[in-house]
C-alpha positions as CSV (number, residue, x, y, z in Angstrom):
1,X,0.5,0.0,-0.4
2,X,1.8,3.3,-1.1
3,X,1.9,5.9,1.6
4,X,2.8,9.9,1.7
5,X,4.7,10.5,4.7
6,X,4.8,14.0,6.2
7,X,2.8,15.6,2.8
8,X,6.3,15.0,0.9
9,X,8.0,11.4,1.0
10,X,7.0,8.4,-0.3
11,X,6.5,5.1,1.7
12,X,5.4,1.7,1.6
13,X,2.9,0.0,3.9
14,X,2.6,-3.8,3.8
15,X,-0.8,-5.7,3.1
16,X,0.2,-8.6,5.9
17,X,0.7,-5.8,8.3
18,X,-2.6,-4.0,7.9
19,X,-4.8,-6.4,10.2
20,X,-8.0,-5.0,9.4
21,X,-10.1,-3.5,6.4
22,X,-11.0,-0.2,7.7
23,X,-8.1,1.9,6.1
24,X,-9.4,3.5,3.1
25,X,-7.8,6.4,0.4
26,X,-7.5,9.8,1.9
27,X,-7.2,8.2,5.4
28,X,-4.8,10.1,7.9
29,X,-3.0,8.0,10.6
30,X,0.2,7.6,12.8
31,X,3.0,5.9,10.9
32,X,6.2,3.9,12.3
33,X,9.4,3.9,10.1
34,X,10.6,0.6,9.4
35,X,13.2,1.1,7.1
36,X,14.9,3.0,4.8
37,X,16.8,0.9,2.2
38,X,19.3,1.9,-0.4
39,X,17.0,2.5,-2.9
40,X,15.6,5.2,-0.8
41,X,12.3,3.7,-0.4
42,X,10.6,3.6,3.0
43,X,8.9,0.9,4.5
44,X,6.3,2.3,7.2
45,X,4.0,-0.1,10.0
46,X,1.3,1.4,11.4
47,X,1.9,-0.5,14.8
48,X,5.2,1.0,17.1
49,X,8.0,-0.9,16.3
50,X,10.6,-3.5,18.9
51,X,9.9,-3.3,22.5
52,X,7.6,0.0,22.3
53,X,5.0,-1.7,20.8
54,X,4.7,-4.9,23.2
55,X,2.9,-3.2,26.0
56,X,0.0,-2.0,23.9
57,X,-0.5,-5.5,22.2
58,X,-0.2,-7.2,25.5
59,X,-2.9,-4.7,27.3
60,X,-4.9,-5.9,24.2
61,X,-4.5,-9.2,25.4
62,X,-5.6,-8.9,29.0
63,X,-8.4,-7.0,27.3
64,X,-9.6,-9.7,25.4
65,X,-8.7,-12.8,27.9
66,X,-11.3,-10.5,30.6
67,X,-13.6,-10.0,28.0
68,X,-13.3,-14.0,27.4
69,X,-13.5,-15.2,31.1
70,X,-10.1,-15.5,31.4
71,X,-8.9,-18.1,28.6
72,X,-7.7,-17.6,24.7
73,X,-7.5,-21.0,22.7
74,X,-4.3,-19.2,21.9
75,X,-0.6,-19.8,22.6
76,X,2.8,-20.3,20.9
77,X,1.9,-23.1,18.5
78,X,-1.1,-21.1,17.1
79,X,-1.7,-20.7,13.5
80,X,-0.8,-17.0,12.7
81,X,-4.1,-16.5,10.5
82,X,-6.0,-17.8,14.0
83,X,-3.9,-15.0,16.2
84,X,-4.6,-12.4,13.4
85,X,-8.4,-12.9,13.6
86,X,-8.5,-13.1,16.9
87,X,-6.5,-10.4,17.9
88,X,-6.0,-8.2,14.5
89,X,-1.8,-8.8,15.2
90,X,0.9,-10.8,13.5
91,X,2.3,-13.8,15.6
92,X,6.0,-12.1,16.2
93,X,3.9,-9.3,17.9
94,X,1.8,-12.0,19.7
95,X,4.9,-14.4,21.4
96,X,6.1,-10.9,22.3
97,X,3.4,-10.0,24.1
98,X,2.3,-13.1,25.6
99,X,6.4,-13.4,27.0
100,X,5.9,-10.5,28.5
101,X,2.8,-11.1,30.0
102,X,4.2,-14.6,31.4
103,X,7.1,-13.2,32.6
104,X,5.2,-10.6,34.6
105,X,3.2,-13.4,35.8
106,X,-0.1,-12.5,34.7
107,X,-1.0,-15.3,32.3
108,X,-0.4,-19.0,32.6
109,X,0.5,-20.8,28.5
110,X,-0.7,-24.4,28.3
111,X,-1.4,-26.4,25.4
112,X,-4.8,-25.5,25.0
113,X,-4.2,-22.2,25.4
114,X,-3.2,-19.0,27.8
115,X,-5.2,-18.7,31.2
116,X,-5.4,-14.6,32.7
117,X,-3.8,-15.7,36.4
118,X,-6.1,-13.7,39.0
119,X,-5.4,-10.0,39.0
């Protein structure tokens, strides 16, 4: 998807990084520069880059767990499409987020899914 950065630079947002159909031509939104390639093309993401994106995604998983009575039938072995369908995030982002939640002792990861530990 071609994008314009700060009304003056061309960028590229890859379709596999867009997790819903709500983006339309002309929409203005916050984006993040992933890389500037040797040919000066700019790769863009609509998610924060690196560890900055973990916290909001961890919170999103916690919200979904709370709404689902403390259980999600997803874990680090789940198919990427299942994760994308339920949480609108990539498997890589999901794994980083549940890793952070597990480290903070907020969730338990089992073979059948993830469980919210009582708060």
